N, C-alpha and C positions, 0 to 999 in steps of 0.2 A: 538549483541543483548544484551539489558539491562536485567541482571538477575532479577531485580525487577519486570518487567512485567511478566516474566515466573512464578515467585513465586506467584504473585497475581492470575494468571490464574489457576495454580494448586490448590491454596488454595480455590478459588471460586468453583472449581469442587469437592473438597473434603468436604467442609462444609456441604452439604446436608446429608452426611453420618451420622452426629450427630443426625438427625431426622429419617433417614431410618433404622438404626440398631435396634431401639426399635420395629420396625414393623415386624422384622423377626419371632419372636415367634408366631405372630398373623396371619400371612398370609404365602402363598406359597412363599418360598425363591426365586425361579426363577422369579416369578411375581414381587417381590420387587426389584430384580436386574434389571429386564427389565424397571421398572418405574424410577429407579435411572439412568440408561443409557439414557433414554429419557430426563430426567431433565438436565443431563450434556450436552447433545446435544443442548438443548435450551439455556443453559447458555453460551456455547461457541458461538453459532450463534448470541446471543445478543452482545457479545463482538466483534464478526467479523463485525457486522453491525455498531457498534460504531467506530471501527477503520477506517471504510471506510469514515467517515466524515472529517477526517484530522484535527480535532479540535486541537487548541494549547494545549500543555501539553501531547499529545499522544506520541510524540517523547521522552519526558522526562521519560515517564513510560516504553516504549517498545524499545527505541533506535531510530536511524535515520529512516526517512521515507522509505528509501529503504529496511531496515530490517523489518519495519512494514508490507510492502507489502508481504514479504516472510512469516512472521508469520501469516498474514491475510489468505493467501492461505492455509497453512498447518493446521491452526485452523479449517477452513472450511471443509477441507478433514476429519479431526479427528471428527468433529461434525457429518458429514454424516455417518461415520463408526459407531458411537455411535447410531445414529438414525436407521441405518440398523439393528444393533443388537437388539435395542428395538423392531423394527417391527417384527424381526425373533422369539424372545423369547416371549411367551405368557405372557401378562401383566394383564390378567383378574384375578380378585379376587372375591371370594364368599362373600356374605353378605354385599355388598356395597350399596345396594338399587336397585330399579327397573330402567330399562333403559326407557328413554323417547325419544320423537322426538328430543329434544335438544342434548341428549347424543349421539344418533345415528348420528345426523348431525356432531357433534364434531369428531366422529370416521372417517367419510367420509372426513371431511376437513383435518384431520391428515394425512390420506393416500395421498390425493392430495398434501399437503404440502411436505411430505417426497419424493414422486416420482418427484415432480417439482424440488425440490432442488437437488435430485440425478441426474436428467438429466442435469440441468445446471452445476452441479459440474463436470460431465463427459465432458461437452463441454469446461470447463475451463482447464481441464487437457490435452485435445486434442489440441496440439500446432499448428496444421495446419489449424484450423478454422480462417478465416480472422478476423482482429481486430474489424472492424466495426460491423460484426455479433455477435462476442463475446460481445462487448460493449452493443449492443442492448438487447441481451438476458439476460445479467447479471443484468439488472435493475429489473428483475422479481424475483430475489432471495429474496428480502425483502418482496414481496407479498406473496410468499410461506411460508416464515418464519412466517408472520402474521397469516396464516392459521394454522400453527403448534401451535402458541401461543393460538389461539381460541380453538384448540383441547385440549390443557392442561387445559385451564380454565373450560371447561364444561364436560370433561369425568368424569366417576366415578373413584374415587381414595380413598385411605385409609386415607386421611386427607382433610381438608377444605382449600379453597383458602384463608381464613382469619387466618389459622394456620401459625406459623412462617415459616414452610417449604413452604407452598403455597405462602406466601407473598415474600419470598426470590426468588423463581423461577419466579413469576410473575413480580418481580422487573427487572430481566434480560430481560424478554419478553417485558416489557414496554421500557426498554433502546433500545432494537433492533428495535422495531416498530417506536419509536419516531426518531431514527437515520435514518431509512428508509424514513419517511415522510420529514425529514429535507433534505435528498438528492433529494427528488422529487421537492422541491421548485425551482423557477427560479434561475438560476445561478447569475443573477444580484442582487438577494436578499441575497444570502448566501456567495458568493465568494468575498473576499476582494482583489481586483486586482489593479495594478498600470498601467497606460497607457504609451505606448512607441511608438516610430516611428522608422522604419527601416532607418538607414542612410547609410548603405553600405552592399552589398552582394557580396562575392567572391566565385567563384566555382573553385575547384581544384580536379581533379580526381573524386572519388566517394563521395567526401565530399563538403560541402558548409559552409561558415562562414557568420553568420548574426550578424551584429553589430546594436545596438538599443540605442536610446537616450530617456530619460524619457520626457514625455510631461507635467508632473507635478511633484509630489513627487514620486520618484522612490522607489524601494525596497531596503532593506538592506540585504547584504549577506556576507558570508565569503568564502574565496578561497576554492574550493572543493565542494561547495554545488550545488544543482540543483533547478530548478523552473519549474512550469507548464506554458507553453506559448500557447497562441491562437492568431490567426490573424483575422482581420476583413473580409478577403476573404470568400466568401460563403462556400467553401469546407474546410476551415482551422479554423473553429470556435471551434472545439473540443479541449480542452486543452490537451497537451501532455508534459511529463516531459523530460527535457534535462539538462545535466550538463552545468553549466556556466563556460565557458573556459577563463574567465578574472578575475582578482582580483578587489576588490573594488577600485574606484578612485573618485576624488573630483567632477567630472562632473556627476557621476551617470550612465555613459555609461556601457552597458553590452554586452557581446559577447557570442554567442552560436556557436559551431562547430558541425555540424550534418552530419553523414554519411548515405548514401543511404543503408538502411537495410530493406526496405519494400516499399509498395505502397505509404503510407503517406509520408515518408521522400523522396522518389524518386520524387514525385510530388512537394513536398515543395521546393526542390532545384531549380526547374524550374519555379515555379509560384510566389515566393516571389520576390519583387523588392523594390527598394529604394522609400521611401515615404509611404509604407504600414503601417497601424496602427496595434498595437499588445497590448495584455494585459498579464501581468505577475502576477503570484501568489506570495505569500511570498516564501522566500528561505527555502529549507528543506535539511536534511542530516547532519550527524555528521562526514563526511569524510574530516576533516580539519587538517591542517598541525600541527604537534607536535611543541612544543616549541624548542628554539634554544639549549637547554642544552644537547640534546642526539643525538648521531650519528644515521643517518637514511639511509635506502635503499628504493628507490622508484622503483616499477616495473610496467611497462605499456606495453600495446599491442594495436596497431591499434588506433582506436578512443578513447580507454581508456587513452590516453595521456591527455585528456582535463582537468581533475582536477589537474593534475601535472603541466600543463601549467599555470593554475591560481596560483598554489603554487609557481612556479618559479618566478612569478612577484612580490611575496612578500619578496623574498630574499633580504637581505641588508648586509652591512658590519658587522652587529652585529652577523651574522651567524658564529659561531666559531666551532661548531661540524661538522664533515665530513658528506657529503651527496653524495650517489651514485645513479644515475638514470639509470636503465636498461630499454631501449626502444626497444621492439621487433616489427618488421615489416616484411612483406612478401618480400618487395623490398624497396630499399632506396627511390625511387620516391614516394612510398606510405606513407612514414613517414611524419607526419605533424609537422610543427614548428621546423624543425631541426636548422635553422639559429638562431631563437629566443632562443632556448634552449642552443645552444652553446654560445650565447652572455651572457646568465645568469651564465655561469661558472666562478668561481674564484678559489682561492687557496683551499677552502674547499668543493667545489662542482664539481663533476666529472660527465659528461654526457657520456653514452656508448650506442651506436646504435647496435643492434643485428639484422642482416638480416637473416631471416629463410630460 
């Protein structure tokens, strides 16, 4: 995780205190605290929606995309906790003006937004919910966030929307809503993908290896990165992320090694065939091989060997520092790429298979 991203998130959450502290002598302190907690919840949800866009530069701020997804999840959980505290602690203040139909509507929308996000957040945490149901329901988080943003804009509060504090929080609301609208656009408008064709499919045990050739200009990647892949098959058009198990080559060919770990991957292994068309996103992730100058220990288990297989293909005679690969598998026959890994060994590279 890139510390820069965490520092920016913490700073974004603390900055409103500069404007909230002067309100403490003028209003009930618990009410001020409640409004601050609600503001932080909106700030974090705005950042969460922005992270979901996968814009270029997000990895530079927060770390590799795999880390971004972890941070995305726990930021959302934190935002829900802050929203729950805001909903629990009375935020009403005296002397802010008369309530109108618009302020009453804003209160109602805020309740709908909070409980909608809460329910969808629980669905996300419950791991046994099928992926396609989770994916469908997850689309509505942005909608409920938009309701929460409207709630903030029109409720009675001890500052104006045009005050620095109001503009600051509305800025994050706008960031989140615009990110959500971007995600609703048709994929062919927003996703920069490269076309590929399946040239070989090999099945072994619970895994399958899919090799692809670019039909035009392929993607650039580094050994150890992953990409989102979708197929033209009717039921396989939803992009899914998989590690690229091959190093870059002059032909631009790419290989994915995928293990049967669920309904989608099980069906994928049976339905994909030579000649099928596919689309690949740009490559993501910072799990790339360190330079030659330092000794290295690689540890892999099961299908986790895929990035190390790509790393092994980049080894050459310039590798002077010792490398030890520890590869754990339940049984020798379940270990992938044994022969290829053993061929990659030389004086400085030692491959060790550990059967559990």
